[in-house]
C-alpha positions as CSV (number, residue, x, y, z in Angstrom):
1,X,-68.2,140.9,5.0
2,X,-71.6,139.2,5.4
3,X,-72.4,140.2,1.8
4,X,-69.5,138.4,0.3
5,X,-71.1,134.9,0.1
6,X,-74.2,136.5,-1.3
7,X,-72.3,138.3,-4.0
8,X,-70.4,135.1,-4.9
9,X,-73.7,133.2,-5.1
10,X,-75.3,135.9,-7.3
11,X,-72.2,135.9,-9.7
12,X,-72.4,132.2,-10.0
13,X,-76.1,132.3,-10.7
14,X,-75.7,134.9,-13.4
15,X,-72.9,132.9,-15.1
16,X,-75.1,129.8,-15.0
17,X,-78.0,131.7,-16.5
18,X,-76.0,133.3,-19.1
19,X,-74.6,129.9,-20.4
20,X,-78.2,128.3,-20.5
21,X,-79.8,127.8,-23.8
22,X,-83.5,128.8,-24.3
23,X,-85.6,125.6,-24.0
24,X,-87.6,125.0,-27.2
25,X,-91.2,124.1,-27.1
26,X,-91.6,120.3,-27.2
27,X,-93.2,120.3,-30.7
28,X,-91.7,117.3,-32.6
29,X,-93.9,117.9,-35.6
30,X,-92.3,121.2,-36.4
31,X,-88.8,119.9,-35.6
32,X,-89.2,116.8,-37.7
33,X,-90.6,118.7,-40.7
34,X,-87.8,121.2,-40.4
35,X,-85.2,118.4,-40.4
36,X,-86.8,116.9,-43.4
37,X,-87.1,120.1,-45.6
38,X,-84.3,122.2,-44.4
39,X,-81.7,120.1,-42.7
40,X,-78.7,121.5,-41.0
41,X,-75.8,122.2,-41.4
42,X,-76.4,124.0,-44.7
43,X,-79.4,125.6,-43.3
44,X,-79.5,126.5,-39.6
45,X,-82.1,126.9,-36.9
46,X,-82.5,130.5,-36.0
47,X,-82.2,131.2,-32.2
48,X,-85.1,133.1,-30.6
49,X,-83.2,136.4,-30.3
50,X,-82.3,136.5,-33.9
51,X,-84.3,138.3,-36.7
52,X,-87.2,139.0,-34.2
53,X,-88.9,141.6,-36.5
54,X,-88.7,139.3,-39.4
55,X,-90.2,136.4,-37.5
56,X,-92.9,138.6,-36.0
57,X,-93.8,140.0,-39.4
58,X,-94.0,136.4,-40.8
59,X,-96.4,135.3,-38.1
60,X,-98.5,138.4,-38.4
61,X,-98.7,138.0,-42.2
62,X,-99.7,134.3,-41.8
63,X,-102.5,135.2,-39.4
64,X,-103.7,138.1,-41.6
65,X,-103.5,136.1,-44.9
66,X,-105.7,133.4,-43.2
67,X,-108.2,136.2,-42.2
68,X,-107.5,135.7,-38.6
69,X,-109.4,132.4,-38.6
70,X,-106.2,130.7,-37.2
71,X,-103.7,131.9,-34.7
72,X,-100.0,130.7,-34.4
73,X,-99.3,128.7,-31.3
74,X,-96.0,127.1,-32.1
75,X,-93.0,128.2,-34.3
76,X,-89.6,127.1,-35.5
77,X,-87.6,129.3,-37.7
78,X,-84.6,128.4,-40.0
79,X,-82.2,130.6,-42.0
80,X,-81.4,129.0,-45.4
81,X,-77.9,128.6,-46.5
82,X,-76.3,131.8,-48.2
83,X,-77.5,132.5,-51.8
84,X,-80.4,129.9,-51.5
85,X,-82.7,129.8,-54.5
86,X,-84.4,126.4,-54.2
87,X,-87.7,127.6,-52.6
88,X,-89.8,125.1,-54.6
89,X,-87.6,122.3,-53.7
90,X,-87.9,122.7,-49.9
91,X,-91.6,123.5,-50.2
92,X,-92.0,120.3,-52.0
93,X,-90.0,118.4,-49.3
94,X,-92.3,120.0,-46.6
95,X,-95.4,118.9,-48.5
96,X,-94.1,115.4,-48.9
97,X,-93.3,115.2,-45.2
98,X,-96.8,116.5,-44.2
99,X,-98.8,114.3,-46.6
100,X,-96.7,111.1,-46.6
101,X,-95.2,111.0,-43.1
102,X,-98.0,112.9,-41.2
103,X,-101.1,112.1,-43.2
104,X,-101.8,115.7,-43.7
105,X,-104.1,117.3,-46.3
106,X,-103.3,120.5,-48.1
107,X,-105.7,123.3,-46.9
108,X,-104.1,126.3,-48.4
109,X,-101.4,126.7,-51.2
110,X,-100.4,130.3,-51.4
111,X,-97.2,129.6,-53.2
112,X,-97.4,132.6,-55.6
113,X,-100.1,134.7,-54.0
114,X,-98.0,137.4,-52.3
115,X,-95.0,139.5,-52.9
116,X,-93.2,138.7,-49.6
117,X,-94.0,135.1,-48.6
118,X,-94.9,131.6,-49.8
119,X,-97.3,129.5,-47.8
120,X,-98.5,125.9,-47.4
121,X,-101.0,125.0,-44.8
122,X,-102.0,121.5,-44.0
123,X,-104.6,119.9,-41.7
124,X,-104.5,116.6,-40.0
125,X,-107.5,114.2,-39.9
126,X,-106.9,112.8,-36.5
127,X,-109.7,114.8,-35.0
128,X,-107.3,117.2,-33.1
129,X,-107.8,120.3,-35.3
130,X,-104.1,120.5,-35.9
131,X,-102.7,122.7,-38.5
132,X,-99.1,123.1,-39.7
133,X,-97.8,125.8,-42.1
134,X,-94.6,126.2,-44.0
135,X,-93.7,129.8,-44.9
136,X,-90.8,131.1,-46.9
137,X,-89.7,134.7,-47.6
138,X,-89.2,135.4,-51.2
139,X,-86.3,137.7,-50.6
140,X,-83.1,137.4,-48.7
141,X,-83.2,139.0,-45.2
142,X,-81.0,142.2,-44.9
143,X,-77.7,141.7,-43.2
144,X,-77.9,137.8,-43.2
145,X,-75.5,137.0,-46.1
146,X,-78.2,136.3,-48.6
147,X,-80.3,134.0,-46.3
148,X,-84.0,133.6,-46.4
149,X,-86.2,132.8,-43.4
150,X,-88.3,129.7,-43.3
151,X,-91.1,129.4,-40.7
152,X,-92.6,126.1,-39.5
153,X,-95.7,127.1,-37.6
154,X,-98.4,125.3,-35.7
155,X,-101.8,126.9,-35.8
156,X,-105.2,126.4,-34.1
157,X,-108.6,127.8,-35.0
158,X,-109.0,131.2,-33.6
159,X,-111.8,131.6,-30.9
160,X,-115.0,132.9,-32.4
161,X,-116.3,136.0,-30.5
């Protein structure tokens, strides 16, 4: 009978943990850009456990596309509304937000350079060496009801060996 309070406490702790949400990194730049370019409810923020392979592939592609001169340190992903076809529109909105609201300068525009992704990369002249990328899959993700993945990524220069 001595174990009973311990078991109850363990069950309560498990229930509490199961109902908790994952805490997002406190990166207001990515969150604000996402709200500007791909606002909810039509598009929706993708939880960390959803589309893990597609997200990892996108991050890997970005780092490879940029010749490993940058590494991703922050990320926020959105699944577009079903049947989404206005990639140029949200890319334009992201560009507007980065340049007009944040004072960013376009560093890379890989809008039509790859078969799988489209990329914008901005730098910010505040001396902090901050970089933000907008990345969009060209095709719908499998088993998502014709949704595309949008990545809002924060990058830093890679360490030189």
